[in-house]
KOLMARGU-17125 format. One record per residue (C-alpha): residue number from 1; residue in one letter; x, y, z. Coordinates in steps of 0.001 Angstrom, whole numbers, plus 524288, in hexadecimal, padded with zeros to 5 digits. Each point is the difference from the previous one (the first is absolute). Layout:
! residues N
R  resi  resn      u      v      w
R   NUM     A      X      Y      Z
...
***
This chain:
! residues 182
R  resi  resn      u      v      w
R     1     M  83169  295A1  19E77
R     2     Q  7FF18  7F473  7F7C5
R     3     W  80FDE  7FFCF  7F819
R     4     L  7FF5C  7F44B  7FCED
R     5     N  7F383  7F950  7F88A
R     6     S  7F75C  7F78B  806AA
R     7     P  7F6C6  7F5BC  7F71E
R     8     Q  7F4DE  80B3C  80003
R     9     R  806FA  80A5D  7FB2C
R    10     Y  80C94  807A3  7FCD2
R    11     G  80985  80360  80A8C
R    12     A  802E2  80E59  7FEFA
R    13     I  810B5  7FCC4  7F995
R    14     A  7F6AB  7FAF7  7F3FE
R    15     R  7F58D  80AA0  800EC
R    16     A  80A68  80A55  7FEB3
R    17     F  8083D  7F894  7F551
R    18     H  7F409  7FE11  7F876
R    19     W  7FA81  81035  80223
R    20     G  80F9F  80444  7FDB1
R    21     M  80044  7F726  7F2E2
R    22     L  7F32D  80723  7FC03
R    23     A  806BE  80CEB  802C2
R    24     L  80D0E  7FEA1  7FA22
R    25     L  7F865  7FB28  7F2A0
R    26     A  7F980  80C40  800E2
R    27     A  809A3  8086F  8011B
R    28     V  808F7  7F78A  7F3D2
R    29     C  7F497  80287  7F5ED
R    30     L  7FC2F  80F58  806FE
R    31     A  80E3D  800CB  7FB97
R    32     I  7FFE2  7FAB8  7F42F
R    33     E  7F408  8050F  7FBBD
R    34     L  8038D  80C70  80370
R    35     K  80E28  801F4  7F938
R    36     G  7F4DF  80135  7F2EB
R    37     V  7FDA2  80DCC  8044B
R    38     F  80CC1  806E7  7FF74
R    39     P  808A1  7FEAE  7F263
R    40     R  809D9  7F75C  7FB8B
R    41     G  80DED  80226  805BB
R    42     S  7FA5A  80A27  80AFD
R    43     A  8028F  7FE59  80EE4
R    44     G  7F392  7FCCF  8043A
R    45     R  7FD76  7F5D1  7F664
R    46     T  80ECF  7FB25  80472
R    47     A  7FEFA  7FD7F  80DDB
R    48     L  7F102  7FBA7  7FECA
R    49     L  80632  7F483  7F5A6
R    50     H  809E3  7FED4  80C0E
R    51     W  7F677  7FEEB  80CEE
R    52     H  7F810  7F5A7  7F55D
R    53     E  80C71  7F66F  800AE
R    54     L  80146  803CB  80E6E
R    55     L  7F2BD  7FB0D  80355
R    56     G  8017F  7F476  7F6F6
R    57     L  80D15  7FC4D  80441
R    58     T  7F91D  802E9  80E34
R    59     A  7F5C2  7F7D6  7FD4D
R    60     A  80814  7F5CF  7FAD2
R    61     L  806A7  7FE54  80CD4
R    62     A  7F2B5  800E8  808C4
R    63     V  7FB23  7F415  7F860
R    64     F  80B32  7F7E1  801BD
R    65     S  7FCE5  803BE  80E62
R    66     R  7F2A1  7FB7B  7FE28
R    67     L  80293  7F3F3  7FB55
R    68     A  80A0D  7FD47  80D22
R    69     W  7F4CA  8056D  80885
R    70     R  7F4E8  7F8AA  7FA27
R    71     A  808D2  7F5FC  80055
R    72     F  802A4  7FF77  80E07
R    73     D  7F164  8031F  80391
R    74     A  7F602  7F8CA  7FA33
R    75     P  7F63D  80946  7F966
R    76     P  7F0FA  7FC3D  807AF
R    77     A  7F6FD  7F3E3  7FE0C
R    78     A  7F972  801BB  7F25B
R    79     L  7F2BE  80256  801C8
R    80     P  7F387  7F78B  7FD08
R    81     G  7FA89  80268  7F1A7
R    82     P  802BC  7F994  7F19A
R    83     D  80B8E  7F9F1  7FCB6
R    84     W  7FFB8  807B3  7F39D
R    85     Q  801AF  80BF7  807E0
R    86     R  80E5A  7FBC3  8095D
R    87     R  80311  7FC19  7F45D
R    88     A  7FE2C  80C29  7F66C
R    89     A  807D5  8076D  80CF6
R    90     S  808D5  7FA97  8031D
R    91     A  80330  7FE67  7EF96
R    92     V  7FE7C  8111C  80099
R    93     K  808DF  7FF7C  80D3A
R    94     L  80CCE  7F7FE  7F6A7
R    95     A  7FCD7  808F4  7F293
R    96     L  80213  80BD4  8095A
R    97     Y  80C17  7FB1F  80677
R    98     V  8059E  7FE0F  7F3E3
R    99     L  7FBDF  809C7  7F8E0
R   100     L  8066F  808E5  80B48
R   101     I  80D2F  7F7F1  7FED4
R   102     A  7FC2A  80146  7F1DD
R   103     L  7FEC8  80DB5  7FC81
R   104     P  80EAE  8057F  80888
R   105     L  808C5  7F442  7F95D
R   106     T  7FA88  80731  7F29F
R   107     G  7FF6C  80C25  803B9
R   108     L  80F39  7FD3E  804D4
R   109     V  80208  7FBDF  7F191
R   110     A  7F752  80AE9  7FA0C
R   111     A  807FF  80A34  806BB
R   112     A  80D42  7FAAD  7FBF6
R   113     G  7FC4D  7FF3C  7F0DB
R   114     R  7FCA5  80DFC  800FF
R   115     G  80EC6  80220  807F0
R   116     D  7FA35  80353  80B32
R   117     S  807A4  7FB3A  80C19
R   118     P  7F782  7FEDE  80BCD
R   119     V  8072C  7FFBE  80C83
R   120     Y  7F815  7FCA6  80C3B
R   121     F  807AD  7FDFC  80C3A
R   122     G  80CBD  80324  7FA40
R   123     V  7FE44  7F47E  7F7DA
R   124     D  7FF78  80577  7F00A
R   125     L  7F648  7F286  7FBD5
R   126     V  804C7  801D6  7F18E
R   127     S  80E1B  7FBFC  80578
R   128     V  7FA9E  7F191  804B2
R   129     I  7F6FA  7FEB0  7F570
R   130     G  80B5B  80384  7F5B5
R   131     P  7FBEC  80753  7F27C
R   132     V  7F5FF  7FEC1  7F9DA
R   133     S  7FA46  806AF  7F229
R   134     K  7F7C9  80942  7FB22
R   135     A  7F8EA  7F47A  7F8B2
R   136     L  7FF41  7F81D  80AD3
R   137     G  7FB1B  80C16  80B52
R   138     K  7F5F3  80356  7F531
R   139     A  7FA0D  7F4A1  80035
R   140     V  8016E  7FAE5  80BD9
R   141     E  7FA42  81159  803E2
R   142     D  7F589  7FB05  7F7E2
R   143     V  7FD11  7F0D2  806F6
R   144     H  8014F  80A29  80CFD
R   145     E  7F4D8  808B2  7FBB2
R   146     A  7F624  7F152  7FEDB
R   147     L  802BB  7FC68  80AFC
R   148     A  7FDCD  80B5C  80642
R   149     T  7F3C1  80169  7F9FF
R   150     A  7FD9D  7F24A  80278
R   151     A  8019C  804F8  80FEC
R   152     Y  7F646  80AED  7FE5B
R   153     W  7F60B  7F4D5  7FE2F
R   154     L  80508  7F5E8  809E2
R   155     V  7FFE4  80B43  80AA1
R   156     G  7F028  8048C  7FAD4
R   157     L  7FD6B  7F2C4  7FE2C
R   158     H  8034E  7FCB0  80DC6
R   159     A  7FA9D  80B5E  8060D
R   160     A  7F537  7FD58  7FAB0
R   161     A  7FDBD  7F39C  8043E
R   162     A  804BA  8058B  80DBF
R   163     L  7F4A5  8088B  80103
R   164     W  7F551  7F450  7F9C7
R   165     H  80189  7F80F  807F5
R   166     H  7FFA7  80C57  80D4C
R   167     F  7F634  806A3  7F791
R   168     V  7F841  7F506  7FAE2
R   169     L  802BF  7F3DA  80579
R   170     R  8040C  8061F  80E0D
R   171     D  808B0  7F5C6  80483
R   172     A  80B70  80478  807CC
R   173     T  80A3D  801A3  7F229
R   174     L  80323  80B76  80184
R   175     R  7FE6E  8046A  80CC9
R   176     R  80C56  7F3B2  803BD
R   177     M  808ED  80A0D  7F8E3
R   178     L  7F9F2  80ED2  80466
R   179     P  808CB  8050B  80977
R   180     V  7F50F  7FFA5  80C0F
R   181     R  7F591  7F930  8009B
R   182     S  7F32D  80453  7FD60
***
């Protein structure tokens, strides 16, 4: 098994970060979407909101870990193709990283504005950021939801581009990131 990236392919650790992040983000989204199934104030709704917050904060840590790994283990060389594609891919990846950092931060401020106090591994995170007014919390919650919508679109664009490369262009873009050689 190839642990590190090569010039042609992502290594096992980079692939684990990539697909693990996808699974984590799917769980974050599933928790917040399922929250609406339960009535306000119910234990189920509260539990799903808690899981959304916990998984979102875990995603933030995973992003920083992934960026640290990327700094250590450079990605494979870009495949041949038009310069605009490389620039577009870089822009989408950068936007995804920005969103994956901004979403947990805005979510934390929104939670503090609601009076929630997420505890992560024993750390009361609201005490770290300080008090947040309800008005600011609501405004930031609106930003959080807009960023989440943008993230849905960008993840969809990222996936569509990978599938386009795989099925239309028939290049190695997707295969380089798949868990097994194909």
